[in-house]
C-alpha positions in Angstrom: 30.9 60.3 95.3 33.2 61.7 97.8 35.3 59.8 100.6 32.7 57.6 102.6 32.4 58.3 106.5 28.9 57.6 106.8 27.2 54.6 108.2 23.7 52.9 107.5 21.1 54.6 109.5 18.7 52.7 111.7 15.8 53.4 109.6 17.3 51.4 106.6 17.6 48.1 109.0 16.1 45.2 107.1 16.1 46.8 103.6 18.0 45.1 101.1 21.8 46.9 100.3 21.7 48.8 97.0 24.0 47.2 94.6 26.9 49.2 93.7 27.2 50.4 89.9 29.1 48.3 87.7 32.8 49.3 87.2 33.2 50.6 83.7 35.6 48.1 81.2 37.5 51.2 80.6 39.6 52.6 79.2 40.7 54.5 82.4 43.5 57.3 82.3 45.7 56.6 85.1 47.9 59.8 85.6 50.7 59.8 88.2 51.9 63.5 89.2 55.2 64.5 89.6 58.1 67.0 88.3 60.0 66.2 85.4 63.8 65.1 85.3 66.2 63.1 87.6 66.9 66.2 90.1 63.0 65.6 91.2 62.5 62.0 91.1 63.1 61.2 94.6 61.1 64.1 95.8 57.9 63.6 98.1 55.9 65.5 95.3 57.0 62.7 93.0 55.3 59.7 94.7 52.5 59.6 92.3 55.1 59.2 89.6 56.8 56.4 91.7 53.3 54.8 91.9 52.6 55.0 88.4 56.2 53.3 87.5 55.2 50.3 89.5 51.8 50.2 87.9 53.3 50.4 84.4 55.7 47.5 85.5 53.0 45.2 86.5 51.0 46.1 83.5 54.0 45.5 81.2 53.3 49.1 79.8 56.0 51.0 78.1 55.7 54.7 78.6 56.8 56.5 75.6 56.4 60.3 74.3 53.4 60.8 71.7 52.7 63.5 69.3 49.9 66.3 69.3 47.8 66.0 72.1 50.0 63.2 73.6 53.2 65.2 73.2 53.5 66.6 76.9 53.5 63.3 78.4 54.9 59.7 78.5 52.1 57.0 78.3 51.4 53.7 77.2 48.3 51.4 77.0 47.7 48.1 79.3 45.5 46.4 81.2 45.4 46.4 85.4 42.9 44.4 87.3 41.1 43.4 84.4 40.5 47.0 82.9 41.9 48.7 79.9 43.9 51.6 81.0 46.0 54.4 79.5 49.0 55.0 82.1 50.5 58.4 81.8 53.0 60.9 83.6 53.0 64.3 82.4 56.3 65.7 81.3 55.5 69.4 82.4 55.9 70.8 85.8 53.4 69.8 88.2 51.4 73.2 88.2 51.0 72.6 84.5 49.9 69.2 84.4 46.2 69.8 83.1 46.9 70.6 79.7 48.5 67.2 79.1 45.9 65.3 81.0 43.1 67.1 79.1 45.2 66.3 75.9 45.1 62.6 76.7 41.3 62.5 77.7 40.5 64.1 74.5 42.6 61.9 72.3 41.6 58.6 73.9 37.9 59.9 74.2 38.1 59.2 78.1 35.5 61.0 80.4 36.9 62.7 83.4 34.9 60.6 85.6 37.2 57.7 84.5 40.5 59.6 85.1 42.3 58.3 88.1 45.0 60.5 89.7 47.9 59.5 92.0 49.4 62.3 94.1 51.0 63.1 97.2 48.9 64.2 100.0 50.2 66.7 103.0 46.9 66.1 105.1 47.6 62.4 105.4 50.2 60.8 107.5 53.4 59.1 105.6 52.4 55.6 104.9 48.6 56.1 104.7 46.9 55.5 101.5 43.2 56.8 100.8 40.6 57.1 97.8 38.0 59.7 96.9 36.4 61.1 94.0 36.0 64.8 93.6 36.3 67.5 96.5 39.0 70.2 96.9 42.5 70.3 95.8 44.0 71.0 99.3 46.5 73.5 97.8 48.1 70.9 95.5 48.8 72.6 92.2 48.7 69.6 90.1 45.1 68.9 91.2 44.2 72.5 90.7 45.8 72.5 87.0 43.9 69.4 86.4 40.6 70.8 87.7 40.9 74.0 85.7 41.8 72.1 82.4 39.2 69.6 82.6 36.5 71.9 83.9 35.6 69.7 86.9 36.8 68.1 90.2 35.1 64.9 89.8 37.9 62.4 89.1 39.1 59.7 91.2 42.0 60.2 93.4 44.7 58.0 95.0 46.2 59.9 97.8 49.5 58.9 99.0 50.4 60.4 102.3 53.5 62.3 102.9 52.8 64.1 106.2 52.9 67.5 107.3 56.6 69.3 107.5 58.3 69.6 110.7 58.3 72.8 112.7 57.7 75.8 110.6 59.2 74.5 107.2 57.5 75.8 104.1 55.1 73.1 102.9 56.4 74.1 99.2 59.9 73.4 100.2 59.0 70.0 102.0 57.2 68.6 99.1 60.3 69.4 96.9 62.8 67.5 99.3 63.6 63.7 99.1 62.1 61.4 101.4 63.8 61.0 104.8 66.2 58.0 105.2 63.7 56.6 107.7 60.8 57.1 105.0 62.9 55.4 102.5 63.1 52.3 104.5 59.4 51.7 103.9 58.8 53.9 100.7 58.8 50.9 98.5 56.1 49.2 100.5 54.0 52.4 100.4 54.2 52.7 96.8 53.2 48.8 96.4 50.2 49.6 98.5 49.3 52.5 96.8 49.3 50.5 93.6 47.2 47.8 95.0 45.0 50.4 96.0 44.8 51.7 92.5 44.0 48.4 91.2 41.2 47.3 93.6 39.8 50.7 92.9 39.8 49.8 88.7 38.6 46.4 90.0 35.8 46.9 92.4 34.9 50.6 92.1 35.2 53.3 94.7 32.8 52.4 97.4 33.9 48.6 97.6 37.6 49.7 97.4 37.2 52.1 100.0 35.9 49.5 102.2 39.2 47.4 101.9 41.7 50.4 101.8 40.3 52.5 104.6 40.4 51.4 108.3 36.9 50.9 110.1 36.4 53.2 112.9 
């Protein structure tokens, strides 16, 4: 199911609403995307990793390096919103995120349909959070790598808006810059809202979480 923008048609008036499918108990693999090392830590491209750190703190999960299929990521087990989760951050560069993600899915026997990817989104204004399943990657190299390695685009995404670069600045340069001084004033709030949206997604499922997180038009 992709990001919902449709409304119930007139022909369904009076019909009972279909119950959403139950949310699986888990485990879910929740991955925060970013580039490794302190030089990238404050970049816009690393906001997914920032949200993951917040979720790990909430879950009381310690992220540590593993061996074999887990060797190219920091990961830890925990519970969020009553669901079992594996929280992970690849230690590769963004454009190589898919290998570590596929390794973790295989190691923990998790289906890509229960993969949740936290990532920065140029096509959303700063301070906006949206949820979706599937769809295109919008030029995001981390998503491209994950889709290629898993063989599917049908995974859940928590899209954290960073906005478009001003003027003619190259988007590739923009995402590798730290948030502006003005943005940093509300960055902690944005990270918290994205973490809240992730927990709601795990607790209620996509459509119900979208109904809360997305504004009604």
